[in-house]
C-alpha positions in Angstrom: 1.9 -7.3 -20.4 0.5 -7.5 -16.8 -3.2 -7.9 -16.1 -3.9 -6.0 -12.8 -7.0 -6.8 -10.9 -7.5 -4.0 -8.4 -9.6 -1.4 -6.6 -9.2 2.0 -5.0 -7.7 0.7 -1.7 -4.3 1.1 -0.1 -3.4 -2.5 -1.0 -4.5 -2.0 -4.6 -2.7 1.3 -5.0 0.6 -0.3 -3.8 0.8 -2.4 -6.9 -0.4 0.2 -9.4 2.2 2.7 -8.0 4.9 0.1 -8.5 3.8 -0.7 -12.1 3.8 3.0 -12.9 7.3 3.4 -11.4 8.5 0.4 -13.4 7.0 1.9 -16.6 5.9 -1.5 -17.8 2.6 -2.0 -19.8 -0.4 -3.3 -17.9 -4.1 -3.7 -18.3 -6.4 -2.7 -15.4 -9.4 -4.8 -14.5 -11.5 -3.0 -11.9 -12.8 -5.2 -9.1 -15.5 -3.2 -7.4 -15.4 -4.6 -3.9 -18.5 -2.5 -3.0 -20.4 -4.7 -5.5 -18.8 -8.0 -4.4 -16.9 -8.4 -7.7 -14.2 -10.1 -5.6 -16.5 -13.1 -5.2 -16.9 -13.7 -8.9 -15.8 -17.2 -9.9 -13.5 -15.9 -12.6 -11.7 -13.7 -10.1 -11.5 -16.5 -7.5 -9.4 -18.5 -10.0 -6.8 -15.8 -9.8 -7.2 -14.8 -6.2 -8.6 -17.7 -4.1 -8.7 -15.5 -1.0 -11.1 -13.1 -2.8 -8.9 -10.1 -2.1 -7.5 -7.5 -4.4 -4.9 -6.9 -5.8 -4.0 -9.8 -8.0 -2.0 -10.0 -11.2 -1.5 -12.3 -14.2 1.8 -12.0 -16.1 1.0 -12.9 -19.7 4.7 -13.3 -20.5 5.4 -15.9 -17.9 1.9 -17.2 -17.1 2.5 -16.4 -13.4 -0.7 -15.6 -11.4 -0.3 -14.0 -8.0 -2.4 -12.7 -5.2 -1.2 -10.8 -2.0 0.2 -7.4 -2.6 3.6 -8.0 -0.9 4.2 -11.1 -3.0 3.2 -9.3 -6.2 5.6 -6.4 -5.4 8.5 -8.7 -4.7 7.7 -10.6 -7.9 7.6 -7.5 -10.1 10.6 -5.9 -8.5 12.7 -9.0 -8.9 11.6 -9.6 -12.4 12.6 -6.1 -13.5 15.5 -5.8 -11.1 14.4 -2.3 -9.9 13.3 -0.8 -6.6 15.0 -3.5 -4.6 17.7 -2.6 -2.0 20.9 -4.4 -2.9 23.4 -6.1 -0.6 23.0 -5.9 3.2 20.0 -3.6 2.8 17.9 -6.2 1.1 16.6 -7.8 4.2 16.0 -4.4 5.8 13.7 -3.7 2.8 11.9 -7.1 3.3 11.7 -6.4 7.0 9.8 -3.1 6.4 7.7 -4.6 3.7 6.6 -7.3 6.1 6.0 -4.7 8.8 3.5 -3.1 6.5 1.9 -6.4 5.6 1.7 -7.8 9.1 1.2 -4.7 11.2 0.6 -1.3 9.6 -2.0 -2.5 7.0 -4.1 -4.7 9.2 -4.1 -2.4 12.2 -4.9 0.8 10.2 -7.6 -1.2 8.4 -9.2 -1.7 11.8 -8.8 2.0 12.5 -10.7 2.7 9.3 -13.4 0.3 10.2 -14.1 1.8 13.7 -12.9 5.5 13.3 -14.2 6.2 9.8 -17.0 3.8 8.9 -18.5 2.8 12.2 -17.9 5.7 14.5 -19.7 5.5 17.8 -20.3 1.7 17.7 -17.5 0.8 20.1 -15.6 3.2 22.4 -13.2 0.3 23.2 -12.3 -0.4 19.6 -11.9 3.2 18.7 -9.5 3.7 21.6 -7.6 0.5 20.9 -7.1 1.0 17.1 -6.6 4.8 17.4 -3.8 4.2 20.0 -2.3 1.5 17.8 -2.3 3.8 14.8 -0.4 6.4 16.8 2.1 3.8 18.0 2.7 2.6 14.4 3.2 6.2 13.2 5.7 6.6 16.0 7.6 3.5 14.9 7.8 4.8 11.3 8.7 8.3 12.5 11.7 6.9 14.5 12.8 4.7 11.6 12.8 7.7 9.3 14.9 9.9 11.6 17.9 10.8 9.5 16.7 8.7 6.5 15.0 9.7 3.3 13.4 6.3 2.8 12.7 3.4 5.1 15.4 1.0 3.9 18.1 3.1 2.2 17.1 4.0 -1.4 13.5 4.4 -2.5 12.1 0.9 -2.8 9.0 -1.3 -2.8 8.9 -1.0 1.0 8.2 2.7 0.7 5.6 2.1 -2.0 3.8 -0.4 0.2 3.7 1.9 3.2 2.7 5.1 1.4 -0.9 4.4 0.4 -1.8 3.5 4.0 -0.3 6.7 5.3 -2.3 8.5 2.6 -5.4 7.8 4.7 -4.1 9.6 7.8 -7.3 11.5 8.0 -9.3 8.3 8.3 -7.0 7.3 11.1 -7.5 10.6 12.9 -3.7 11.2 12.6 -2.1 14.7 12.5 0.9 14.2 10.3 2.5 17.3 11.8 2.9 15.3 15.0 5.3 13.0 13.0 7.6 15.3 11.2 9.8 12.6 9.7 6.8 10.7 8.4 5.4 14.0 7.0 8.6 14.8 5.1 8.9 11.3 3.7 5.2 11.4 2.7 5.5 14.7 0.9 8.7 13.5 -0.9 6.9 10.4 -2.3 3.7 12.2 -3.1 5.6 14.5 -5.5 6.6 11.5 -7.7 4.7 11.5 -11.0 4.4 7.7 -11.0 2.9 7.8 -7.5 0.4 10.4 -8.5 -0.7 8.4 -11.5 -0.7 5.0 -9.8 -2.7 6.4 -6.9 -5.6 7.0 -9.3 -5.9 3.4 -10.6 -8.4 2.0 -11.4 -10.2 5.4 -11.2 -9.9 8.8 -9.7 -11.5 9.2 -6.3 -9.6 12.2 -4.7 -6.3 13.8 -5.1 -3.5 12.5 -2.8 -4.4 13.9 0.6 -2.1 16.6 1.8 -1.4 17.5 5.5 
C-alpha cells in the first residue's frame, strides 16, 4: 500500500496517473497548498522541501519526495513503464527534461500569464516565448514517434499533465500537431483520466 500526499497540480497528477496505470493500491492524502498544508510539521517529515507530491511505501518503509524520483522508484519496483535496453537512458533524459526545463519554465508561465497577468510585460514575453520553444522541442521529438522514448513510459506521464495546462500557457496545440496527437492519445487512457482527478475533481482533461 502506498500513501500518496498530493494536490491538483501537474506534479501531483504525474504520480497519481502512474499509480493508476500500475493498478496498485494507494491511499490519497490531500495536501491543500492553497491552505498551506504543505508546511504542516507532519508533512515536512515526509517532504522536507514542503512540496507535493510525496509518498510512503508501507511495504518497504521508503519515503520519497520529488515527483521524478517517486516515478522512477515506483516504475522500478513494479518493473513497468520503463523503457528497456538502449532506450532506458532516453526515457531518463526526457524525464529529466520535464523536471529541469518543462515544469519549471511552464510554472513561471502560469505565474505570469495566468495568475499575475499585466504585472510584468517582460516576464510575460520571456516565459511565453520559452513555453513556445519547449513545445517546439517536444513537437520535433515526437515527429514519427507515438511516445517520447519508444513505448509509453513514465517520461510521457511526467510531461502530460504540464501540457494539459496549455491554455494557461497561451499555447494553441494546433500549432504543434505532433504534440497534439500525442496528447490526445494519452488523454484517452482510462488510467490517465482517473489519475488526473486525484485528489479531487477540478475540471475534465482540457481538450484542444
